[in-house]
C-alpha positions as CSV (number, residue, x, y, z in Angstrom):
1,M,0.3,-0.2,0.2
2,R,2.8,2.3,0.6
3,V,4.4,1.2,-2.2
4,R,1.0,2.8,-4.3
5,H,1.0,5.6,-2.4
6,G,4.1,6.4,-2.8
7,W,4.0,5.7,-7.2
8,M,0.8,7.7,-7.2
9,A,2.3,10.9,-5.9
10,L,5.3,10.7,-8.2
11,R,2.9,10.8,-10.3
12,V,1.2,13.6,-9.1
13,A,4.6,15.3,-9.3
14,V,5.8,14.6,-12.4
15,F,2.4,15.7,-13.5
16,A,2.9,18.7,-11.6
17,L,6.3,19.7,-13.0
18,A,5.0,19.4,-16.7
19,A,2.1,21.6,-16.2
20,F,4.2,23.9,-14.7
21,T,7.1,23.8,-17.3
22,F,4.2,24.1,-20.0
23,N,2.4,27.0,-18.5
24,F,5.6,28.4,-17.3
25,P,5.2,31.8,-20.1
26,L,2.1,32.2,-19.5
27,I,2.2,32.2,-15.3
28,A,5.3,34.5,-15.8
29,T,3.2,36.6,-17.6
30,V,0.5,37.0,-15.1
31,V,2.9,37.0,-12.0
32,T,4.7,40.3,-14.6
33,S,0.9,42.2,-14.8
34,L,0.8,42.2,-11.1
35,K,4.1,44.1,-10.4
36,G,5.3,47.9,-10.5
37,E,7.4,49.0,-13.1
38,A,10.7,49.6,-11.0
39,E,10.0,45.5,-10.0
40,I,9.7,44.7,-13.3
41,N,13.0,46.5,-13.9
42,E,14.3,45.1,-10.7
43,N,13.0,42.2,-10.0
44,P,12.7,39.2,-13.0
45,T,11.5,36.3,-10.7
46,L,8.2,35.1,-10.3
47,S,8.5,36.4,-6.6
48,I,6.4,39.4,-6.2
49,A,7.5,42.3,-3.6
50,A,4.4,44.6,-3.7
51,P,1.6,43.1,-5.8
52,T,-0.4,46.2,-7.7
53,L,-3.0,46.3,-10.4
54,D,-2.0,49.6,-11.7
55,N,-0.8,47.6,-15.6
56,Y,-4.5,46.6,-15.5
57,A,-6.4,50.0,-14.3
58,Q,-4.0,51.3,-16.8
59,V,-5.4,49.1,-19.7
60,H,-8.6,50.2,-19.1
61,A,-8.2,53.6,-18.7
62,A,-6.7,53.5,-22.4
63,S,-10.5,52.2,-23.6
64,D,-10.6,55.1,-26.0
65,R,-7.8,53.8,-27.9
66,F,-7.1,50.4,-26.6
67,D,-10.5,48.5,-25.8
68,I,-9.8,45.5,-24.5
69,L,-13.0,44.7,-23.6
70,H,-14.5,44.9,-26.9
71,Y,-12.0,43.4,-28.4
72,L,-12.0,39.9,-25.8
73,F,-15.6,40.1,-26.4
74,N,-15.4,39.6,-29.6
75,S,-12.6,37.1,-29.7
76,I,-14.8,34.8,-27.6
77,V,-18.2,35.0,-29.4
78,S,-16.3,34.7,-33.0
79,A,-13.8,31.5,-31.3
80,G,-16.9,30.3,-29.3
81,L,-19.2,30.2,-32.4
82,G,-16.9,29.0,-34.5
83,A,-16.3,25.8,-32.8
84,L,-20.0,25.4,-31.9
85,L,-20.6,25.1,-35.8
86,A,-18.1,23.2,-36.3
87,L,-19.3,21.0,-33.8
88,I,-22.9,21.0,-35.2
89,L,-21.8,20.1,-38.7
90,A,-19.2,17.5,-37.6
91,F,-21.0,15.3,-35.8
92,P,-23.7,14.3,-38.2
93,A,-21.2,13.9,-41.3
94,A,-18.9,11.7,-38.2
95,Y,-21.6,9.2,-37.6
96,A,-22.5,8.6,-41.4
97,V,-18.8,8.1,-41.8
98,A,-18.7,5.9,-38.6
99,R,-21.7,3.2,-38.8
100,S,-22.2,3.9,-43.0
101,G,-19.4,4.2,-44.6
102,V,-20.2,7.4,-46.2
103,G,-17.3,9.4,-47.7
104,A,-15.2,7.3,-45.7
105,R,-12.5,6.5,-49.0
106,W,-12.7,10.4,-50.6
107,L,-14.9,13.0,-47.7
108,L,-12.4,12.2,-45.2
109,P,-9.3,12.6,-46.9
110,I,-9.9,15.1,-48.5
111,V,-11.7,17.3,-45.6
112,T,-8.4,16.4,-43.8
113,N,-5.8,17.3,-46.0
114,L,-7.8,20.9,-46.3
115,R,-6.3,21.9,-42.7
116,A,-3.0,21.7,-44.7
117,V,-3.8,24.1,-47.7
118,P,-2.6,27.6,-46.5
119,L,-5.7,29.6,-45.7
120,I,-4.2,32.6,-47.3
121,I,-4.8,31.4,-51.1
122,F,-8.4,31.4,-50.0
123,A,-8.8,35.5,-48.6
124,I,-9.7,37.2,-52.3
125,P,-12.2,34.5,-52.4
126,I,-13.8,34.6,-48.9
127,Y,-13.3,38.9,-48.9
128,L,-15.1,38.8,-52.4
129,V,-17.6,36.6,-51.2
130,Y,-18.4,38.5,-48.3
131,Q,-18.9,41.7,-49.7
132,G,-21.4,40.3,-51.7
133,V,-23.4,39.2,-48.8
134,H,-22.1,42.3,-46.1
135,L,-20.5,39.7,-43.7
136,L,-17.3,42.3,-43.9
137,D,-16.4,42.9,-40.4
138,T,-18.7,41.0,-38.5
139,R,-18.5,38.1,-35.9
140,I,-20.4,35.4,-38.0
141,G,-18.3,36.0,-40.6
142,L,-15.2,35.2,-38.9
143,A,-16.9,32.2,-37.1
144,L,-17.8,31.0,-40.4
145,I,-14.6,30.9,-41.1
146,L,-13.3,29.4,-38.0
147,C,-15.9,27.2,-38.2
148,L,-14.6,25.6,-41.6
149,V,-10.9,26.1,-39.7
150,N,-11.6,23.8,-37.6
151,L,-14.2,21.4,-39.5
152,P,-11.5,18.5,-40.7
153,L,-9.8,18.6,-36.9
154,V,-13.5,17.6,-35.6
155,L,-14.6,16.1,-37.6
156,V,-11.6,13.3,-37.4
157,L,-11.9,13.5,-33.3
158,L,-15.9,12.3,-33.8
159,V,-15.2,9.7,-36.1
160,N,-12.2,8.0,-34.5
161,A,-15.1,8.5,-30.9
162,L,-17.9,6.8,-32.9
163,V,-15.7,3.7,-34.6
164,D,-14.8,2.9,-30.7
165,L,-18.5,3.2,-29.4
166,P,-19.8,-0.4,-29.6
167,L,-22.8,-1.1,-31.9
168,A,-24.6,-3.4,-30.0
169,V,-25.8,-0.2,-27.8
170,E,-27.2,1.5,-30.8
171,E,-29.2,-2.1,-31.7
172,A,-30.2,-2.1,-28.7
173,A,-32.6,1.6,-28.5
174,R,-33.3,0.6,-32.3
175,M,-34.7,-2.4,-30.6
176,D,-36.4,0.0,-28.0
177,G,-37.8,1.9,-31.3
178,A,-35.3,4.7,-30.8
179,S,-35.5,6.5,-34.4
180,T,-32.3,7.7,-35.8
181,A,-32.3,10.9,-34.7
182,G,-34.0,10.3,-31.2
183,M,-30.9,7.5,-30.7
184,M,-27.8,10.0,-32.0
185,L,-29.4,12.7,-29.6
186,H,-30.0,10.0,-26.4
187,V,-27.5,7.2,-27.1
188,V,-24.6,8.4,-28.9
189,L,-24.4,12.5,-27.8
190,P,-24.2,11.3,-24.0
191,L,-21.7,8.4,-24.7
192,T,-18.9,10.4,-27.2
193,A,-19.5,13.4,-24.6
194,P,-16.0,13.4,-23.1
195,A,-15.0,13.5,-26.8
196,I,-17.3,15.9,-28.2
197,A,-16.0,18.2,-25.2
198,S,-12.4,17.7,-26.3
199,A,-13.0,18.6,-30.0
200,L,-15.1,21.7,-28.3
201,V,-11.9,22.7,-26.5
202,L,-9.5,22.4,-29.1
203,S,-11.4,24.0,-31.7
204,F,-12.0,27.1,-29.8
205,I,-8.5,26.8,-28.6
206,Y,-7.7,26.9,-32.4
207,S,-9.9,29.5,-33.3
208,W,-8.4,31.7,-31.2
209,N,-5.0,31.3,-32.2
210,E,-6.5,32.2,-35.3
């Protein structure tokens, strides 16, 4: 028992060290933001002698030329919509690929390979289309582009999750009289919730980076 607890403590320590290492730039940025200008120049370590929120106050005070809250709101809404739309479109497509084999030989490879295509080559066509439908400088317009960016990733993740889902579960639901839509909503969706959550988080992060 002591050996087991010792291995568990070692695993926790290794995970904590890895998390700290990967997030060190973010931690250093947050710590630096809580220091005054003089302390930033004199104390480059993670320790804080005199915590202050003056830096945040200065950012908000410059809202006339740097409206950070408005920018963050635009990014959150666009990234969230882009991730959600990709999930809504990819889920039924992934189910068709995993269960019926629809597009498994051509659709999935094409969509996956599109992720490797530089997005800049679509800039002029998208601009012209958006200009015609009045979507320039709109959150929904940006969300649609982010949705296209995330579709390959979300589709691959959901296809892999649905392939691993036992078919017997769906057959039992059909025997109980469930329709395809009802089975997907009440059986498949809850069982693939971890994969869906992972796809949503990853697509939001990719959207935010874009």
